[in-house]
GUDO-266970 format. One record per residue (C-alpha): residue number from 1; residue in three letters; chain; x, z, y negated. Coordinates in Angstrom, 2 decimals, always signed. Each point is the difference from the previous one (the first is absolute). Last residue first. Layout:
! GUDO-266970
+-----+-----+---+---------+---------+---------+
:   k :   r : c :    east :      up :   north :
+-----+-----+---+---------+---------+---------+
: NUM : ALA : A :       X :       Z :       Y :
...
+-----+-----+---+---------+---------+---------+
This chain:
! GUDO-266970
+-----+-----+---+---------+---------+---------+
:   k :   r : c :    east :      up :   north :
+-----+-----+---+---------+---------+---------+
: 381 : TYR : A :  +13.62 :  -28.81 :  +33.22 :
: 380 : GLY : A :   -0.75 :   -1.98 :   -3.12 :
: 379 : GLU : A :   -2.77 :   +0.22 :   -2.55 :
: 378 : HIS : A :   +1.97 :   +1.83 :   -2.68 :
: 377 : TYR : A :   -2.44 :   +2.46 :   -1.52 :
: 376 : LYS : A :   +2.14 :   +3.12 :   +0.18 :
: 375 : ILE : A :   +3.34 :   -1.67 :   -0.74 :
: 374 : ALA : A :   -1.23 :   -1.86 :   -3.09 :
: 373 : GLU : A :   -1.99 :   +3.12 :   -0.88 :
: 372 : HIS : A :   +3.12 :   +2.16 :   -0.22 :
: 371 : VAL : A :   +1.91 :   -2.65 :   -1.98 :
: 370 : ARG : A :   -2.77 :   -0.35 :   -2.60 :
: 369 : ILE : A :   -0.56 :   +3.77 :   -0.09 :
: 368 : ALA : A :   +3.69 :   +0.73 :   -0.65 :
: 367 : GLN : A :   +0.29 :   -2.64 :   -2.72 :
: 366 : ALA : A :   -3.16 :   +1.03 :   -1.85 :
: 365 : HIS : A :   +0.94 :   +3.65 :   +0.38 :
: 364 : GLU : A :   +3.39 :   -0.53 :   -1.64 :
: 363 : ARG : A :   -1.64 :   -1.98 :   -2.80 :
: 362 : VAL : A :   -2.66 :   +2.63 :   -0.66 :
: 361 : ASP : A :   +2.05 :   +3.18 :   -0.07 :
: 360 : HIS : A :   -2.24 :   +2.84 :   -1.27 :
: 359 : CYS : A :   -2.52 :   -0.23 :   +2.82 :
: 358 : ARG : A :   -3.66 :   +0.00 :   +1.04 :
: 357 : VAL : A :   -0.37 :   -2.06 :   +3.18 :
: 356 : ILE : A :   -3.43 :   -1.50 :   +0.72 :
: 355 : SER : A :   -0.85 :   -1.37 :   +3.46 :
: 354 : ALA : A :   +0.61 :   +3.12 :   +2.06 :
: 353 : GLY : A :   -0.95 :   -0.50 :   +3.66 :
: 352 : LYS : A :   +2.60 :   +1.68 :   +2.18 :
: 351 : ASP : A :   +2.59 :   -2.77 :   -0.23 :
: 350 : ILE : A :   -0.34 :   +0.17 :   -3.78 :
: 349 : ALA : A :   +0.66 :   +3.75 :   +0.22 :
: 348 : ASP : A :   +3.25 :   -0.66 :   +1.89 :
: 347 : LEU : A :   +1.11 :   -2.35 :   -2.78 :
: 346 : HIS : A :   -0.94 :   +2.62 :   -2.61 :
: 345 : ILE : A :   +1.82 :   +2.91 :   +1.60 :
: 344 : ALA : A :   +3.25 :   -1.90 :   +0.60 :
: 343 : LEU : A :   -0.16 :   -1.59 :   -3.46 :
: 342 : THR : A :   -0.30 :   +3.43 :   -1.62 :
: 341 : GLY : A :   +2.91 :   +1.38 :   +2.00 :
: 340 : SER : A :   +2.18 :   -2.87 :   -1.18 :
: 339 : LEU : A :   -1.12 :   +0.45 :   -3.61 :
: 338 : ARG : A :   +0.67 :   +3.75 :   -0.04 :
: 337 : GLU : A :   +3.25 :   +0.35 :   -1.95 :
: 336 : GLN : A :   -1.40 :   +0.12 :   -3.56 :
: 335 : PRO : A :   -2.55 :   +2.63 :   +1.11 :
: 334 : ILE : A :   +2.77 :   +2.42 :   +1.06 :
: 333 : SER : A :   +1.16 :   +0.16 :   +3.62 :
: 332 : PRO : A :   +0.24 :   +2.22 :   +3.07 :
: 331 : PHE : A :   -1.19 :   -2.04 :   +3.03 :
: 330 : ILE : A :   -3.19 :   +1.28 :   +1.66 :
: 329 : LYS : A :   -1.04 :   +2.51 :   -2.67 :
: 328 : ASP : A :   +1.23 :   -2.38 :   -2.71 :
: 327 : ILE : A :   -2.29 :   -2.72 :   +1.36 :
: 326 : MET : A :   -2.95 :   +2.40 :   -0.27 :
: 325 : SER : A :   +0.91 :   +0.26 :   -3.68 :
: 324 : LYS : A :   -1.58 :   -3.32 :   -0.91 :
: 323 : ARG : A :   +1.98 :   -3.16 :   -0.83 :
: 322 : SER : A :   -3.12 :   -2.17 :   +0.52 :
: 321 : ALA : A :   -2.35 :   +1.60 :   +2.49 :
: 320 : GLY : A :   -3.16 :   -1.81 :   -1.08 :
: 319 : ILE : A :   -1.88 :   -1.71 :   +2.82 :
: 318 : LEU : A :   -3.35 :   -1.60 :   -0.73 :
: 317 : LEU : A :   -2.54 :   -0.72 :   +2.74 :
: 316 : GLU : A :   -2.66 :   -2.68 :   -0.33 :
: 315 : HIS : A :   -3.50 :   +0.96 :   +1.08 :
: 314 : GLY : A :   -1.68 :   -0.41 :   +3.42 :
: 313 : PHE : A :   -0.43 :   +3.72 :   +0.61 :
: 312 : HIS : A :   +1.67 :   -0.44 :   +3.40 :
: 311 : MET : A :   +3.26 :   -0.76 :   -1.79 :
: 310 : PHE : A :   +0.48 :   +3.74 :   -0.46 :
: 309 : HIS : A :   +1.43 :   +0.38 :   +3.51 :
: 308 : GLU : A :   +2.82 :   -2.44 :   -0.76 :
: 307 : GLN : A :   +1.61 :   +2.71 :   -2.14 :
: 306 : ASN : A :   +0.89 :   +2.05 :   +3.08 :
: 305 : GLN : A :   +3.81 :   +0.11 :   -0.29 :
: 304 : LEU : A :   -0.14 :   +0.00 :   -3.78 :
: 303 : LEU : A :   -2.52 :   +2.83 :   +0.02 :
: 302 : THR : A :   +2.00 :   +2.11 :   +2.45 :
: 301 : LEU : A :   +3.19 :   -0.62 :   -1.99 :
: 300 : ASN : A :   -1.69 :   +1.10 :   -3.24 :
: 299 : HIS : A :   -1.44 :   +3.15 :   +1.58 :
: 298 : GLU : A :   +3.38 :   +0.97 :   +1.48 :
: 297 : LEU : A :   +1.68 :   -0.60 :   -3.37 :
: 296 : THR : A :   -2.57 :   +2.33 :   -1.56 :
: 295 : LYS : A :   -3.14 :   -1.25 :   -1.67 :
: 294 : GLY : A :   -1.97 :   +0.75 :   -3.17 :
: 293 : PHE : A :   +0.64 :   -3.38 :   -1.57 :
: 292 : GLY : A :   +3.24 :   -1.15 :   +1.63 :
: 291 : ILE : A :   -1.53 :   -3.11 :   +1.62 :
: 290 : GLY : A :   -3.48 :   -0.44 :   -1.44 :
: 289 : MET : A :   -1.79 :   -1.60 :   +2.95 :
: 288 : ASP : A :   -1.16 :   -2.86 :   -2.27 :
: 287 : LEU : A :   -3.25 :   -1.88 :   +0.69 :
: 286 : ILE : A :   -1.12 :   -3.12 :   -1.89 :
: 285 : ILE : A :   -3.66 :   -0.62 :   -0.86 :
: 284 : LYS : A :   -1.94 :   -2.93 :   -1.42 :
: 283 : GLU : A :   -3.66 :   +0.84 :   +0.68 :
: 282 : ILE : A :   -0.90 :   +2.43 :   -2.78 :
: 281 : GLY : A :   -3.77 :   +0.34 :   -0.52 :
: 280 : PHE : A :   -0.04 :   +3.68 :   -0.96 :
: 279 : THR : A :   -1.20 :   +0.96 :   +3.49 :
: 278 : LYS : A :   +2.69 :   -2.30 :   +1.37 :
: 277 : ALA : A :   +2.71 :   +2.06 :   -1.68 :
: 276 : LYS : A :   -1.51 :   +3.25 :   +1.30 :
: 275 : GLN : A :   -0.08 :   -1.39 :   +3.55 :
: 274 : ILE : A :   +3.64 :   -1.00 :   -0.33 :
: 273 : ARG : A :   +0.76 :   +3.50 :   -1.30 :
: 272 : LYS : A :   -1.70 :   +1.68 :   +2.96 :
: 271 : ALA : A :   +1.63 :   -2.20 :   +2.65 :
: 270 : PHE : A :   +3.40 :   +0.30 :   -1.71 :
: 269 : PHE : A :   -0.14 :   +3.81 :   +0.07 :
: 268 : SER : A :   -1.17 :   +0.09 :   +3.64 :
: 267 : ASP : A :   +2.87 :   -2.26 :   +1.04 :
: 266 : MET : A :   +2.34 :   +2.18 :   -2.04 :
: 265 : GLN : A :   -1.08 :   +3.06 :   +1.94 :
: 264 : LEU : A :   +0.25 :   -1.82 :   +3.34 :
: 263 : ILE : A :   +3.51 :   -1.28 :   -0.68 :
: 262 : ILE : A :   +1.24 :   +3.26 :   -1.52 :
: 261 : ASN : A :   -1.12 :   +2.22 :   +2.87 :
: 260 : GLU : A :   -0.19 :   +3.68 :   -0.94 :
: 259 : TYR : A :   +1.61 :   -0.78 :   -3.34 :
: 258 : LYS : A :   +2.28 :   +2.03 :   -2.28 :
: 257 : PRO : A :   +1.79 :   -0.62 :   -3.31 :
: 256 : GLU : A :   +2.46 :   +2.81 :   -0.85 :
: 255 : LYS : A :   +0.13 :   -0.37 :   -3.79 :
: 254 : GLN : A :   +0.59 :   -3.74 :   -0.21 :
: 253 : MET : A :   -3.44 :   -0.86 :   -1.41 :
: 252 : THR : A :   -0.14 :   +2.65 :   -2.73 :
: 251 : GLN : A :   +0.85 :   -1.69 :   -3.34 :
: 250 : PRO : A :   -0.64 :   -3.52 :   +1.28 :
: 249 : THR : A :   -3.45 :   +1.25 :   +1.09 :
: 248 : GLY : A :   -1.27 :   +1.27 :   +3.37 :
: 247 : GLN : A :   +0.23 :   -2.07 :   +3.17 :
: 246 : MET : A :   +0.20 :   -3.65 :   -1.03 :
: 245 : HIS : A :   -1.60 :   -3.02 :   +1.63 :
: 244 : MET : A :   -0.10 :   -3.25 :   -1.92 :
: 243 : ILE : A :   -3.00 :   -2.24 :   -0.58 :
: 242 : VAL : A :   +1.19 :   -3.19 :   -1.68 :
: 241 : VAL : A :   -2.98 :   -1.50 :   -1.79 :
: 240 : THR : A :   -0.73 :   -3.67 :   -0.63 :
: 239 : ALA : A :   -1.92 :   -0.94 :   -3.12 :
: 238 : ASN : A :   -3.55 :   -1.23 :   -0.49 :
: 237 : TYR : A :   +0.22 :   +1.22 :   -3.61 :
: 236 : GLN : A :   -3.08 :   +2.25 :   +0.29 :
: 235 : ALA : A :   +0.88 :   +1.04 :   +3.55 :
: 234 : VAL : A :   +3.49 :   +1.17 :   -0.94 :
: 233 : LEU : A :   -1.42 :   +1.71 :   -3.10 :
: 232 : GLN : A :   -2.68 :   +1.87 :   +1.96 :
: 231 : ALA : A :   +2.54 :   +1.18 :   +2.58 :
: 230 : VAL : A :   +2.21 :   +1.31 :   -2.79 :
: 229 : HIS : A :   -2.97 :   +1.88 :   -1.49 :
: 228 : ASP : A :   -0.74 :   +1.51 :   +3.43 :
: 227 : ASN : A :   +3.43 :   +1.68 :   +0.02 :
: 226 : SER : A :   +1.44 :   +0.76 :   +3.47 :
: 225 : LEU : A :   +0.57 :   -3.71 :   +0.51 :
: 224 : GLY : A :   +3.14 :   +0.49 :   +2.15 :
: 223 : THR : A :   +1.87 :   +2.38 :   -2.28 :
: 222 : ILE : A :   +3.00 :   -2.37 :   -0.08 :
: 221 : ASP : A :   -2.23 :   -2.67 :   -1.56 :
: 220 : ASN : A :   +1.56 :   -3.46 :   -0.18 :
: 219 : VAL : A :   -2.63 :   -2.01 :   -1.88 :
: 218 : ILE : A :   +0.34 :   -3.76 :   +0.47 :
: 217 : ASN : A :   -1.33 :   -2.81 :   -2.21 :
: 216 : PHE : A :   +1.98 :   +0.36 :   -3.23 :
: 215 : GLY : A :   -1.12 :   -2.40 :   -2.72 :
: 214 : ALA : A :   +0.48 :   +2.11 :   -3.14 :
: 213 : ASP : A :   -3.54 :   +1.44 :   +0.19 :
: 212 : LEU : A :   +0.86 :   +1.25 :   +3.49 :
: 211 : ALA : A :   +3.06 :   +1.73 :   -1.44 :
: 210 : ALA : A :   -1.98 :   +1.67 :   -2.80 :
: 209 : GLU : A :   -2.64 :   +1.12 :   +2.51 :
: 208 : ILE : A :   +2.65 :   +1.53 :   +2.24 :
: 207 : VAL : A :   +1.61 :   +1.93 :   -2.84 :
: 206 : LEU : A :   -3.21 :   +1.68 :   -1.16 :
: 205 : PRO : A :   -1.20 :   +0.49 :   +3.61 :
: 204 : GLU : A :   +3.16 :   +1.99 :   +0.91 :
: 203 : TYR : A :   +1.07 :   -0.44 :   +3.64 :
: 202 : SER : A :   +2.95 :   -2.25 :   -0.77 :
: 201 : ASP : A :   +2.29 :   -2.64 :   +1.46 :
: 200 : ILE : A :   -1.56 :   -3.10 :   -1.54 :
: 199 : SER : A :   +0.45 :   -3.12 :   +2.12 :
: 198 : PHE : A :   +0.74 :   -3.52 :   -1.24 :
: 197 : ASP : A :   -0.53 :   -3.17 :   +1.99 :
: 196 : ILE : A :   +2.19 :   -3.05 :   -0.63 :
: 195 : LYS : A :   +0.23 :   -3.04 :   -2.31 :
: 194 : GLU : A :   -3.28 :   +0.33 :   -1.90 :
: 193 : HIS : A :   +0.73 :   +3.69 :   -0.63 :
: 192 : LEU : A :   +2.98 :   -1.15 :   -2.07 :
: 191 : LYS : A :   -2.43 :   -1.20 :   -2.65 :
: 190 : LYS : A :   +2.69 :   +0.49 :   -2.68 :
: 189 : GLU : A :   -2.45 :   +1.91 :   -2.22 :
: 188 : ASN : A :   -1.42 :   +1.97 :   +2.94 :
: 187 : ILE : A :   +3.39 :   +0.98 :   +1.35 :
: 186 : THR : A :   +1.05 :   +0.90 :   -3.56 :
: 185 : ASN : A :   -3.04 :   +2.22 :   -0.53 :
: 184 : LEU : A :   +0.46 :   +1.80 :   +3.30 :
: 183 : ILE : A :   +3.68 :   +0.65 :   -0.76 :
: 182 : PRO : A :   -0.83 :   +1.43 :   -3.45 :
: 181 : LEU : A :   -2.77 :   +2.15 :   +1.58 :
: 180 : ILE : A :   +2.20 :   +1.71 :   +2.61 :
: 179 : ARG : A :   +1.49 :   +2.96 :   -1.83 :
: 178 : GLN : A :   -3.00 :   +0.60 :   -2.27 :
: 177 : LEU : A :   -2.32 :   -0.12 :   +3.00 :
: 176 : GLU : A :   +1.95 :   +2.73 :   +1.78 :
: 175 : GLU : A :   +0.00 :   +2.07 :   -3.19 :
: 174 : LYS : A :   -3.77 :   -0.37 :   -0.33 :
: 173 : ALA : A :   -0.56 :   +0.83 :   +3.69 :
: 172 : SER : A :   +1.88 :   +3.26 :   -0.48 :
: 171 : VAL : A :   +3.20 :   +0.67 :   +1.90 :
: 170 : SER : A :   +0.61 :   +1.60 :   +3.39 :
: 169 : GLN : A :   +3.23 :   +1.78 :   +0.85 :
: 168 : THR : A :   +2.21 :   -1.21 :   +2.82 :
: 167 : GLY : A :   +0.36 :   +2.25 :   +3.05 :
: 166 : PRO : A :   +0.11 :   -2.77 :   +2.62 :
: 165 : ALA : A :   +0.30 :   -3.48 :   -1.54 :
: 164 : SER : A :   -3.25 :   -1.35 :   -1.46 :
: 163 : SER : A :   +1.60 :   -1.17 :   -3.25 :
: 162 : VAL : A :   -2.39 :   -1.17 :   -2.69 :
: 161 : ALA : A :   +0.03 :   -3.39 :   -1.74 :
: 160 : GLY : A :   -0.90 :   -2.37 :   +2.80 :
: 159 : ILE : A :   +0.31 :   -3.71 :   +0.72 :
: 158 : ASP : A :   -0.40 :   -1.64 :   +3.41 :
: 157 : ILE : A :   +1.04 :   -3.64 :   +0.07 :
: 156 : ILE : A :   -1.53 :   -2.24 :   +2.67 :
: 155 : HIS : A :   +1.26 :   -3.17 :   +1.71 :
: 154 : VAL : A :   +3.74 :   +0.29 :   -0.74 :
: 153 : GLY : A :   +2.24 :   -2.97 :   +0.80 :
: 152 : ASP : A :   +3.22 :   +0.56 :   -1.94 :
: 151 : ASP : A :   -1.15 :   -2.16 :   -2.94 :
: 150 : ILE : A :   -3.09 :   +2.20 :   -0.36 :
: 149 : MET : A :   +2.23 :   +3.08 :   +0.17 :
: 148 : GLN : A :   +2.15 :   -1.40 :   -2.80 :
: 147 : GLU : A :   -3.08 :   -0.59 :   -2.15 :
: 146 : ILE : A :   -1.13 :   +3.58 :   +0.61 :
: 145 : GLN : A :   +3.48 :   +1.29 :   -0.83 :
: 144 : GLN : A :   +0.01 :   -1.84 :   -3.33 :
: 143 : ILE : A :   -3.46 :   +1.36 :   -0.74 :
: 142 : ALA : A :   +1.14 :   +3.53 :   +0.81 :
: 141 : ASP : A :   +3.14 :   -0.34 :   -2.12 :
: 140 : ASP : A :   -2.12 :   -0.95 :   -3.00 :
: 139 : GLN : A :   -2.51 :   +2.87 :   +0.48 :
: 138 : MET : A :   +1.94 :   +2.83 :   +1.66 :
: 137 : PHE : A :   +1.45 :   -0.06 :   +3.50 :
: 136 : ARG : A :   +0.76 :   +2.62 :   +2.64 :
: 135 : SER : A :   +0.51 :   -1.27 :   +3.58 :
: 134 : GLN : A :   +3.77 :   +0.43 :   -0.22 :
: 133 : SER : A :   -0.39 :   +3.76 :   -0.50 :
: 132 : TYR : A :   -1.50 :   +0.64 :   +3.43 :
: 131 : PHE : A :   -1.83 :   +3.36 :   -0.05 :
: 130 : SER : A :   -2.25 :   -1.02 :   -2.90 :
: 129 : ASP : A :   +0.65 :   +2.17 :   -3.07 :
: 128 : ASP : A :   +0.35 :   -2.44 :   -2.90 :
: 127 : ASN : A :   -3.39 :   -1.68 :   +0.13 :
: 126 : ALA : A :   -1.21 :   -3.59 :   +0.06 :
: 125 : ASN : A :   +0.75 :   -0.40 :   +3.71 :
: 124 : ILE : A :   -0.01 :   -3.53 :   +1.45 :
: 123 : VAL : A :   -0.22 :   -0.48 :   +3.78 :
: 122 : GLY : A :   -0.19 :   -3.30 :   +1.89 :
: 121 : MET : A :   -2.67 :   -0.68 :   +2.60 :
: 120 : ILE : A :   +1.15 :   -2.50 :   +2.64 :
: 119 : LYS : A :   -2.62 :   -1.74 :   +2.12 :
: 118 : THR : A :   +0.31 :   -0.58 :   +3.74 :
: 117 : PRO : A :   -2.25 :   -2.71 :   +1.41 :
: 116 : LYS : A :   -2.76 :   +1.49 :   +2.19 :
: 115 : PRO : A :   +0.36 :   +0.40 :   +3.77 :
: 114 : GLN : A :   -3.02 :   -1.10 :   +2.09 :
: 113 : SER : A :   -1.50 :   +3.12 :   +1.53 :
: 112 : PRO : A :   +1.29 :   +2.21 :   +2.79 :
: 111 : LEU : A :   -2.67 :   +1.94 :   +1.94 :
: 110 : PHE : A :   -0.81 :   +3.49 :   -1.26 :
: 109 : GLU : A :   -3.34 :   -0.91 :   -1.55 :
: 108 : LYS : A :   -1.08 :   -1.37 :   +3.39 :
: 107 : LEU : A :   -0.19 :   +3.53 :   +1.41 :
: 106 : HIS : A :   -2.36 :   +1.28 :   -2.71 :
: 105 : LEU : A :   -3.43 :   -0.85 :   +1.44 :
: 104 : ALA : A :   +1.12 :   +0.96 :   +3.50 :
: 103 : LEU : A :   +1.07 :   +3.45 :   -1.21 :
: 102 : THR : A :   -3.49 :   +0.55 :   -1.41 :
: 101 : LYS : A :   -1.56 :   -1.03 :   +3.34 :
: 100 : LEU : A :   +2.42 :   +2.36 :   +1.74 :
:  99 : GLY : A :   -1.58 :   +2.98 :   -1.77 :
:  98 : PHE : A :   -0.92 :   +1.92 :   +3.17 :
:  97 : PRO : A :   -2.03 :   -2.84 :   +1.55 :
:  96 : GLN : A :   +0.88 :   -3.58 :   +1.11 :
:  95 : SER : A :   -1.93 :   -3.16 :   -0.87 :
:  94 : GLN : A :   +2.45 :   -1.36 :   -2.57 :
:  93 : GLU : A :   +2.98 :   +1.04 :   +2.13 :
:  92 : LYS : A :   +0.44 :   -3.33 :   +1.81 :
:  91 : LYS : A :   -0.15 :   -2.18 :   -3.11 :
:  90 : SER : A :   +2.77 :   +1.72 :   -2.01 :
:  89 : LEU : A :   +1.72 :   +0.57 :   +3.35 :
:  88 : LEU : A :   +0.40 :   -3.74 :   +0.57 :
:  87 : GLU : A :   +1.38 :   -0.62 :   -3.50 :
:  86 : PHE : A :   +2.39 :   +2.95 :   +0.31 :
:  85 : HIS : A :   +1.25 :   -1.32 :   +3.34 :
:  84 : LYS : A :   +0.62 :   -3.46 :   -1.49 :
:  83 : SER : A :   +1.97 :   +1.52 :   -2.89 :
:  82 : SER : A :   +2.10 :   +1.76 :   +2.62 :
:  81 : GLY : A :   -0.48 :   +3.54 :   +1.20 :
:  80 : ILE : A :   +0.82 :   +3.68 :   -0.19 :
:  79 : LEU : A :   -2.59 :   +2.53 :   -1.19 :
:  78 : VAL : A :   +1.50 :   +3.37 :   -0.90 :
:  77 : ALA : A :   -2.00 :   +3.19 :   +0.49 :
:  76 : ASN : A :   -0.98 :   +3.28 :   -1.64 :
:  75 : VAL : A :   -2.48 :   +2.18 :   +1.85 :
:  74 : PHE : A :   -3.43 :   +1.58 :   -0.45 :
:  73 : PRO : A :   -2.05 :   +2.18 :   +2.36 :
:  72 : GLU : A :   +3.12 :   +1.42 :   +1.72 :
:  71 : LYS : A :   +0.42 :   +0.48 :   +3.76 :
:  70 : ALA : A :   -2.03 :   -3.16 :   +0.62 :
:  69 : LEU : A :   +1.36 :   -0.38 :   +3.55 :
:  68 : ILE : A :   +1.18 :   -3.57 :   -0.74 :
:  67 : THR : A :   +1.55 :   +1.30 :   -3.23 :
:  66 : GLY : A :   +2.11 :   +2.55 :   +1.87 :
:  65 : THR : A :   +3.35 :   -1.33 :   -1.18 :
:  64 : PRO : A :   -0.33 :   -1.50 :   -3.47 :
:  63 : VAL : A :   -0.96 :   -3.68 :   -0.43 :
:  62 : ALA : A :   +1.88 :   -3.31 :   -0.25 :
:  61 : LEU : A :   -2.50 :   -2.87 :   +0.19 :
:  60 : ASP : A :   +0.92 :   -3.22 :   +1.77 :
:  59 : ALA : A :   -0.38 :   -3.80 :   -0.11 :
:  58 : GLY : A :   -0.17 :   -2.29 :   +3.04 :
:  57 : ILE : A :   -3.71 :   -0.86 :   -0.16 :
:  56 : SER : A :   -1.29 :   +2.67 :   +2.41 :
:  55 : LEU : A :   +2.56 :   +2.51 :   -1.30 :
:  54 : ALA : A :   -1.60 :   -0.09 :   -3.45 :
:  53 : ASP : A :   -3.51 :   +0.47 :   +1.37 :
:  52 : GLN : A :   +1.14 :   +2.94 :   +2.13 :
:  51 : LYS : A :   +1.77 :   +1.75 :   -2.87 :
:  50 : LEU : A :   -2.85 :   -0.80 :   -2.40 :
:  49 : ILE : A :   -2.50 :   +1.75 :   +2.26 :
:  48 : ASN : A :   +2.23 :   +3.05 :   +0.47 :
:  47 : ALA : A :   +0.78 :   +0.26 :   -3.71 :
:  46 : ALA : A :   -3.65 :   -0.42 :   -0.98 :
:  45 : GLY : A :   -0.95 :   +2.91 :   +2.24 :
:  44 : VAL : A :   +2.80 :   +2.07 :   -1.51 :
:  43 : HIS : A :   -1.43 :   -0.61 :   -3.46 :
:  42 : MET : A :   +2.82 :   -1.31 :   -2.20 :
:  41 : ASP : A :   +1.49 :   +2.31 :   -2.60 :
:  40 : LYS : A :   +2.74 :   -2.40 :   -1.16 :
:  39 : ILE : A :   +0.56 :   -3.57 :   +1.22 :
:  38 : TYR : A :   +3.47 :   -1.51 :   -0.47 :
:  37 : LEU : A :   +0.02 :   -3.78 :   +0.46 :
:  36 : LEU : A :   +3.08 :   -1.64 :   +1.52 :
:  35 : HIS : A :   +0.12 :   -3.81 :   -0.16 :
:  34 : VAL : A :   +1.62 :   -2.76 :   +2.06 :
:  33 : HIS : A :   +0.09 :   -3.61 :   -1.26 :
:  32 : THR : A :   +1.08 :   -2.43 :   +2.75 :
:  31 : LYS : A :   -3.43 :   -0.12 :   +1.65 :
:  30 : LYS : A :   -1.55 :   -1.52 :   -3.13 :
:  29 : ASP : A :   +2.43 :   -2.94 :   +0.34 :
:  28 : MET : A :   -1.26 :   -0.58 :   +3.54 :
:  27 : ILE : A :   -3.55 :   -0.49 :   -1.24 :
:  26 : ASN : A :   +1.08 :   -2.38 :   -2.77 :
:  25 : ALA : A :   +2.15 :   -2.01 :   +2.42 :
:  24 : GLY : A :   -2.91 :   -0.23 :   +2.44 :
:  23 : GLY : A :   -2.21 :   -1.50 :   -2.68 :
:  22 : LYS : A :   +2.67 :   -2.58 :   -0.83 :
:  21 : GLU : A :   +0.76 :   -1.02 :   +3.62 :
:  20 : CYS : A :   +3.67 :   +0.67 :   +0.58 :
:  19 : ASP : A :   +2.39 :   -2.81 :   -0.94 :
:  18 : LEU : A :   +3.08 :   +2.20 :   +0.46 :
:  17 : GLN : A :   +0.64 :   -0.64 :   -3.69 :
:  16 : GLU : A :   -3.42 :   +1.47 :   -0.74 :
:  15 : PHE : A :   +0.82 :   +3.14 :   +2.00 :
:  14 : LEU : A :   +3.31 :   +0.23 :   -1.86 :
:  13 : THR : A :   -1.69 :   -0.17 :   -3.39 :
:  12 : LYS : A :   -2.49 :   +2.67 :   +1.09 :
:  11 : ALA : A :   +2.79 :   +2.30 :   +1.16 :
:  10 : ASN : A :   +2.08 :   -0.22 :   -3.18 :
:   9 : ALA : A :   -1.00 :   +3.43 :   -1.36 :
:   8 : PRO : A :   +0.59 :   +1.37 :   +3.50 :
:   7 : ASN : A :   +3.74 :   -0.66 :   -0.52 :
:   6 : ILE : A :   +1.48 :   -1.65 :   +3.09 :
:   5 : LYS : A :   +2.09 :   +1.35 :   +2.89 :
:   4 : PHE : A :   +2.21 :   -2.52 :   +1.78 :
:   3 : PHE : A :   -0.05 :   -1.92 :   +3.28 :
:   2 : GLN : A :   +2.01 :   -2.44 :   +2.08 :
:   1 : MET : A :   -0.61 :   -1.49 :   +3.47 :
+-----+-----+---+---------+---------+---------+
């Protein structure tokens, strides 16, 4: 007799190779995916009911000591179970009191969905003060770089004309437009927007409208649709919006950022901004955690570790940590030396649900992602 441990990602393939009945293989595959769901401020009555219901099906609920005696009216808990357990509990708790019906409605949102193909978003900066000097391009050089990125396998190119690095000074919308307009005009004249998607990295309506008129179809808004006029433009042009989270402004965001619970606070932020987008008629939404935008290294690491949580909204996730200073805090380095750290963050983020990677180094990312996914999706055992 011989045996070896297999990757859970290949479980379904192995079950099929064992000639298991197809329906049974699907059920068993769900048992291989284990999830931990943190529940905050749960009624103690709900905690005791859920604990017993979870145990009855082979799952569990971690609760504070004294919960069974109802020493506190509300408790925090962690639900532990497989995809199959979550499915069963989503039905079982529908008739239970103390808010469990609401929990039941949301449990299925946290089950894994079909992975989306990874898209690479290249970065072009039409300004001279972006933190990474090799991302700065003026009109002719910018077009040359765009064409090179297309050859290298880019899917989206994100173009901006104002630095959002910590402490940078803001510029007027007219100056921002003046910087970027020659590039917009050339993209439109050469019909480059017919080859790939273009994103405008701006929160100024004047600039955004000019980009949308030039064939851009994505608005990358670091203020997360704080301006109603931006929301109106996105809806008017039937564009996609990237809703990014940022605490404060680029001028203030890194001045001692604080959160009580960064995951829950960002979850609430995204829920409100998604609702706002839909109120304006926007349906195509991408979420960006905003690595480095009003966050310490600890905040960034917590977000990266728990990024999969935000998949429950059902929208694509964008990761943008390219050559950022968090890498320097882990391994001292200047922006020109941070490609390896960038790839490490981005590949891990892909494993945790990101399907759009915003980066400065398109070809290197294309190669790394291709190899990473060849390993990840290999149907062997």
